[in-house]
Steps between C-alpha positions, in 0.01 A plus 500: 500500500457401847341171411763410249779554753315290764470229246871523413586489865283195546632309209873583524711190561733480817856399540491350853459145608240414775628473844410213731138490624431623854264311728398811696286643238161626661174346410422824322802470258429140424146583434614781275729263311234266447273772367774585238511144375135490472513816294771366261283187454191690419318376806469833684371840383697820587217635691495215726870511610619861462441796710296781367796738519698275278226471243477873494852512372492197273153410353354156516528445122877590513554274783321209315690580181845480679414185681407337162807616346713367771343152487529499119858594507618286811251234521218437766617527859541167679583606851638748744868424507588723799421806694759749633314697779614844571204561737164343567350693211805533258727273327653330186305210348645233268238326258603200295349484150528267217798686349644730779506614866335828546618739779255755628484766764178455689315726737176375671258678740543378876134415554330198336437441218850653446424670178802576272605862538820477287637261240807540282675250282882554588657198351464195266732203494440323161581133454689422187500856358743583224614779290369312186152488643500864600646597151217304325235694700665833424525426131132424501402845623329715227717780344887505526678337777882496562681396804853393616692347790869564521785386725752777566862462550828677403425470127203565277160376645389154402143578377232257431140555427252592228545789256781624703623768255162627399424874649164535671339793673605476859340804676654633812777225486697760302565679826782249564705697231451822694621320816804374303599852393457646855707190637771592238523864601507419860784269432678752295489750775272741307215458761422361835200305613462769759484795262175682562308666226162695498188342347485706177243303282212263529377203281157353508385296799710180571687506828491771761724802391243628258304633796796652679548874493737647242830575657486225753865379548575138420815289477610310189473194705134574589419563138672170389324309773164626410547463127589123535299394806171661414568614142444862605477688164591846632813352655581342164454828304703690749796248483487509119516872485788518768709231343445605140303301249786454267718364785246234578500414127856451500505267798232313319752439228774408762270238645459358159119553447451405153174677486665834614448676161119429512488683841664815380426763592422334843166627617400620841187352637319842441617520140401156423147551645464824314585342169286192547191697612529799278337599181530253207686755281775555758519129562546450131782762485671321761468164315619642185808683646862368517700531810612857434126594415376345827764684711376827334138407570587452868675830520213687327166329508535328823719729709214660696280192557355462859334209680167691490503451118518123515177299479624214719158336464634387146732256683221303667339351199645316204853517378606841385740575222754240614746623228577795733665321792833399646628182341745217593547140425543241786882496408508876545348475841733214608805714397360796683455309831839345448654854439345621823628197688846551378526887500241605767611564854336387816230775496406401138442147591313601822262713286430219269417284798255736679212332309544122420202491265382204713258480800639554843703206629565346141871547491585167649813330344636836369780713637389794269186593306509812283194582290355742254176461299278704284148489349214680335203356298656255248845517662673320787863432591634334807886483557685355799862495592557226770786343675450154654626375835815365319592839368386436140344788316204465257258726306149402428308732264185482288292732277146461367362746254152481346377769274150380480395459873640571857729212617413287794751630750414254773543208262834619379622587848415142596689349221817726550489441879533121425791569295663703794427196720704288268791733525553399856 
């Protein structure tokens, strides 16, 4: 898991343009930048240019693989286009390649030979990129891919993309619907963001609240912020219980989610995990039941399920029972983000913006970036609500499902981040 996240961070595209080069870059920084160019060209081995502490976190084989992927995707590096020195040992380097300019945070050791102690790709400016090129690469991925970009205004969103109305498994992105219902209840005066409730249930690990003591007081704002920013499962299940499952389902209908019926009854994270990982006979009962039958199963067979009864290791291998999931089409998620934009208050939008879904410093050119994503083996969805510097709102969303094998999250994140870049 850690290596996959590191790879995703290293490959995510940025959204900022390079600043002018600074002449005051130290000899150590210049040497470090040259080492990065040599690595990307295949002229240097990781053990020769990286500090041992770095390689203890990111193995040599992974460094070589990432360097090869960068060169294959963006072309061989031609030169160091600039260095923004933050100190004698830290700065931002800009490397020109055949098809892009790469922006990287670089840290070098102070003493010669100035081994690299930190390196992170934080931005990429592609030359001649287009949505048509991104779409072609997305459609070529194995399994089922759907995506949409949409300009938002006073009327219905103008949606473009591929399979925009086809429902797909979206994982934790479904938590946007719970945020919408909480926002609706706050706007209606039924609740306040500052309302405090005791922690009265736990889901399986994912976030932080699962480790908090029962009875700990938390505000609704805290629950929503944790649910959206770090996808906290316990916060999600608490809010679904507090707000009312059927209330959230009605809000999905008000939003215009075409796949709403497929998600009824709307499952908590713990319920979904229990159904997916449970005995085959119980899973088949769920599959065969209609909506009323499934509500009865939740009230009886799954009423007393606990996190201790979930074998979470089953979520770390191949795709698992993807028919038991939360589903939405790209158009559904466009309508969801548009509803939140129109109906959510300042707190709602601020919660959406806690995590931008992009590496630090990658919001250049945007006045607002809201984000929610979800993933599990065989499933990934990434959804952004952005406003550019001219005040225009857009949604960028995409889903990739593969029932045969885990999806390449880093690859999909790279492609979707290029689409976000074009939204500027």
